[in-house]
C-alpha positions in Angstrom: 6.1 -19.7 36.2 5.0 -16.8 33.9 5.9 -16.6 30.2 8.3 -13.7 31.0 10.1 -15.9 33.6 10.4 -18.6 31.0 11.9 -16.1 28.5 14.3 -14.9 31.2 15.4 -18.5 31.8 15.7 -19.4 28.2 17.6 -16.3 27.1 19.7 -16.0 30.3 18.3 -12.5 31.1 17.8 -11.2 34.6 15.5 -8.2 34.3 12.0 -7.9 33.0 12.9 -4.5 31.5 15.6 -6.2 29.3 13.0 -8.8 28.2 10.7 -6.0 27.1 13.5 -4.3 25.2 14.4 -7.6 23.4 10.7 -8.1 22.5 10.5 -4.5 21.2 13.6 -5.2 19.0 12.0 -8.3 17.5 8.8 -6.3 16.9 10.6 -3.4 15.2 12.6 -5.8 13.0 9.5 -7.8 11.9 7.6 -4.6 11.0 10.6 -3.2 9.1 10.9 -6.3 7.0 7.2 -6.4 6.5 7.0 -2.8 5.3 10.0 -3.2 3.0 8.6 -6.2 1.1 5.9 -4.4 -1.0 8.0 -1.4 -2.1 10.9 -3.7 -2.9 8.9 -6.0 -5.2 7.2 -3.0 -6.8 10.6 -1.6 -7.6 11.7 -4.9 -9.1 8.5 -5.0 -11.2 6.5 -7.7 -9.4 3.0 -7.4 -7.9 3.7 -7.9 -4.2 0.3 -9.5 -3.7 0.6 -12.2 -6.5 4.3 -13.3 -6.5 5.4 -16.3 -8.6 6.5 -19.2 -6.4 10.2 -18.9 -7.4 10.3 -15.3 -6.4 8.7 -16.0 -3.0 11.3 -18.8 -2.4 14.2 -16.5 -3.3 12.8 -13.8 -1.1 12.6 -16.0 1.9 16.1 -17.2 1.4 17.5 -13.8 0.9 15.5 -12.0 3.7 17.3 -14.0 6.5 20.5 -12.0 6.4 18.6 -8.8 6.0 16.4 -9.7 9.0 19.5 -10.5 11.1 21.1 -7.1 10.1 18.0 -5.3 11.2 18.1 -7.3 14.5 21.6 -6.0 15.1 20.6 -2.4 14.1 17.6 -2.2 16.4 19.5 -4.1 19.1 22.1 -1.4 19.0 19.5 1.4 19.1 17.7 -0.2 22.1 20.9 -1.1 24.0 20.6 -4.8 23.4 23.4 -5.3 20.9 25.3 -7.9 22.8 22.3 -10.1 23.2 21.5 -9.9 19.5 25.1 -10.3 18.4 25.1 -13.6 20.3 21.6 -14.5 19.0 22.6 -13.9 15.3 25.9 -15.8 15.8 24.0 -18.8 17.3 21.3 -18.6 14.5 23.9 -18.7 11.7 25.9 -21.5 13.4 22.7 -23.6 13.3 22.6 -23.3 9.5 26.3 -24.2 9.2 25.8 -27.5 10.9 23.0 -28.5 8.5 
């Protein structure tokens, strides 16, 4: 069983094309969050390379909803909104339980 078949089974997706689209959405979201980090911290007056620990902790807590919003945005653009809506809902429900 290939890794694509494993993803199909895990995510309940039938086509390889849809798996590729979902992976593209994850890629675009990750790059967007990565590219926004440095300008954001420069705007706030921090050196993005040498952040204090408390700023890093706050960033990682606050970036989660932003990341999820970008997942929905790119999911819409690439025609995978329903998958990512369920994905985001499931992700946030995990945090509610803990």
